[in-house]
C-alpha positions in Angstrom: -12.5 2.8 -0.7 -12.8 3.4 3.1 -9.1 2.6 3.7 -6.5 5.3 4.4 -2.8 5.8 4.9 -1.3 8.1 7.5 2.4 8.9 7.4 4.1 9.7 10.7 5.1 13.0 9.2 1.5 14.0 8.3 -0.2 16.8 10.2 -3.9 17.9 10.2 -5.2 15.4 7.6 -8.8 14.3 7.3 -9.7 10.6 7.2 -12.6 9.3 5.0 -15.0 9.4 8.0 -14.2 13.1 8.7 -11.8 12.5 11.7 -8.9 14.9 11.7 -5.5 13.5 12.5 -3.4 16.2 14.1 -0.2 14.2 14.3 0.7 11.1 12.2 3.2 10.0 14.7 0.7 10.1 17.6 -1.9 8.4 15.4 0.6 5.6 14.6 1.7 5.1 18.2 -1.9 4.9 19.5 -3.7 3.3 16.6 -4.1 -0.1 18.4 -6.2 1.5 21.1 -8.4 3.5 18.6 -12.1 3.2 19.4 -12.7 2.7 15.6 -11.0 -0.8 15.7 -12.3 -4.2 16.6 -11.6 -7.6 15.2 -11.6 -11.3 16.1 -7.8 -11.3 16.1 -5.1 -8.8 16.8 -1.6 -9.8 15.9 0.8 -6.9 16.7 4.1 -7.7 14.9 5.9 -4.4 15.5 5.6 -1.3 17.6 6.9 0.1 20.7 7.4 -1.8 24.0 4.6 -1.4 26.5 2.3 -0.1 23.8 -0.6 -1.7 25.7 -0.3 -1.0 29.4 -2.2 -0.4 32.6 -2.9 3.2 31.5 -4.6 2.3 28.2 -5.7 -1.3 28.4 -9.3 -0.1 29.2 -9.5 1.3 25.6 -9.4 -2.3 24.3 -13.0 -2.7 25.6 -16.3 -1.5 24.4 -18.5 0.6 26.7 -20.4 -2.6 27.7 -17.1 -4.2 28.9 -16.8 -6.6 26.0 -13.3 -6.8 24.4 -12.6 -5.2 21.0 -10.5 -8.3 20.1 -11.4 -11.9 20.9 -7.8 -13.0 20.7 -4.4 -11.3 20.7 -1.3 -13.2 19.6 1.6 -11.0 20.5 4.0 -11.2 17.6 6.0 -8.2 18.8 8.3 -8.5 21.8 7.1 -6.6 24.9 4.1 -5.0 23.1 1.8 -5.6 26.1 2.8 -5.3 29.7 2.2 -8.3 32.0 -0.4 -6.4 34.1 -2.3 -5.5 30.9 -2.1 -9.1 29.7 -3.7 -10.3 33.0 -6.5 -7.8 32.7 -7.2 -8.8 29.1 -7.3 -12.5 30.0 -9.5 -11.9 33.0 -12.0 -10.1 30.7 -12.1 -13.1 28.3 -9.5 -12.3 25.7 -7.6 -15.3 24.4 -4.0 -14.1 24.7 -0.7 -15.7 23.7 2.2 -13.6 24.8 5.4 -12.8 22.9 7.6 -15.4 24.4 5.4 -18.2 23.2 4.0 -16.6 20.1 7.2 -15.7 18.2 9.5 -18.7 18.9 9.4 -19.6 15.2 11.7 -16.6 14.5 14.1 -17.7 17.3 14.1 -21.3 16.0 14.7 -20.4 12.4 17.5 -17.8 13.1 19.2 -20.3 15.5 19.2 -23.0 12.9 20.4 -20.5 10.3 23.4 -19.6 12.5 24.0 -23.3 13.1 24.2 -23.9 9.3 26.6 -20.9 8.9 28.9 -22.3 11.7 28.8 -25.9 10.4 30.1 -25.2 6.9 33.3 -23.6 5.6 32.8 -20.7 3.1 32.9 -22.9 0.0 30.4 -25.5 1.5 28.1 -22.7 2.7 28.1 -21.2 -0.8 27.4 -24.6 -2.4 24.7 -25.8 0.0 23.0 -22.7 1.5 23.3 -19.8 -0.9 20.5 -19.3 -3.4 21.7 -17.8 -6.7 18.6 -18.8 -8.6 15.3 -18.6 -6.7 13.7 -21.1 -9.0 16.4 -23.6 -8.5 17.8 -23.4 -4.9 20.3 -26.0 -3.7 18.6 -29.3 -2.7 20.2 -29.2 0.7 18.9 -25.7 1.3 15.3 -26.6 0.3 15.4 -29.7 2.5 16.8 -27.8 5.4 14.2 -25.0 5.1 11.4 -27.7 4.9 12.7 -29.4 8.1 13.0 -26.1 9.9 9.3 -25.2 9.0 8.2 -28.7 10.2 10.1 -28.2 13.4 8.6 -24.8 14.0 5.1 -26.1 13.3 5.6 -29.1 15.6 7.0 -26.9 18.5 4.3 -24.2 18.1 1.6 -26.8 18.3 3.2 -28.4 21.3 3.6 -25.1 23.2 0.1 -23.9 22.3 -1.4 -27.2 23.5 0.7 -27.2 26.7 -0.4 -23.6 27.6 -4.0 -24.1 26.6 -4.4 -27.4 28.6 -2.6 -26.1 31.7 -4.8 -22.9 31.6 -7.9 -25.1 31.3 -6.8 -27.5 34.0 -5.6 -24.9 36.6 -7.2 -21.6 35.7 -3.7 -20.0 35.7 -3.7 -17.2 33.0 -2.1 -18.3 29.7 0.5 -15.4 30.0 1.5 -16.8 33.4 1.7 -20.4 32.1 3.9 -19.0 29.3 6.2 -17.5 31.9 6.4 -20.8 33.9 7.2 -22.7 30.7 9.9 -20.2 29.8 11.4 -20.5 33.2 11.5 -24.3 32.9 13.2 -24.0 29.5 15.8 -21.7 31.0 16.4 -24.1 33.9 16.9 -27.0 31.5 19.3 -24.8 29.5 21.3 -24.0 32.6 21.5 -27.7 33.6 22.7 -28.6 30.2 25.4 -25.9 30.2 26.6 -27.1 33.6 26.5 -30.8 32.7 29.4 -33.0 31.4 27.8 -33.0 27.9 30.2 -30.4 26.7 33.4 -32.0 27.9 35.7 -33.2 25.2 36.8 -36.8 25.9 
């Protein structure tokens, strides 16, 4: 009843509360900083890079300085700039940045590519293609379940690592996430330069 839809092509439309939206595109691009919004949790899963930045992060707080969102889990890549993340955390927002929050998509797509590279065309069709949604291949169903278990396990481990390190050191969670990503990249480089890939 109080909901509304604004298309990016809309011009000069009136919302149920009487607010006039002059530009649907502007409204869409700035909706996340609207003073009409507040919630326990904000999960931006799309949008423009740097949508929350040093120039508008102040709009995510009420006049008394309290945050409009208790927690922000950044599902979209680069939605919030690092400087804005630090301000949000400093003001008490629980924030998990993109690099840590959306690794499930990276994991699942990597394992999907692995499956595609592991089978020839006939095997891939037999084991991975779903012709009947009610009766997918057994291998496919098992593989999907294992991927979901892997994602859940890794997400819990990363969340716990970031949370505990933040509590132990006071380093903002977004900085701990950067440190963790740096260590993962270092390990990746060490593995690439190791003898592991040599064919014997």
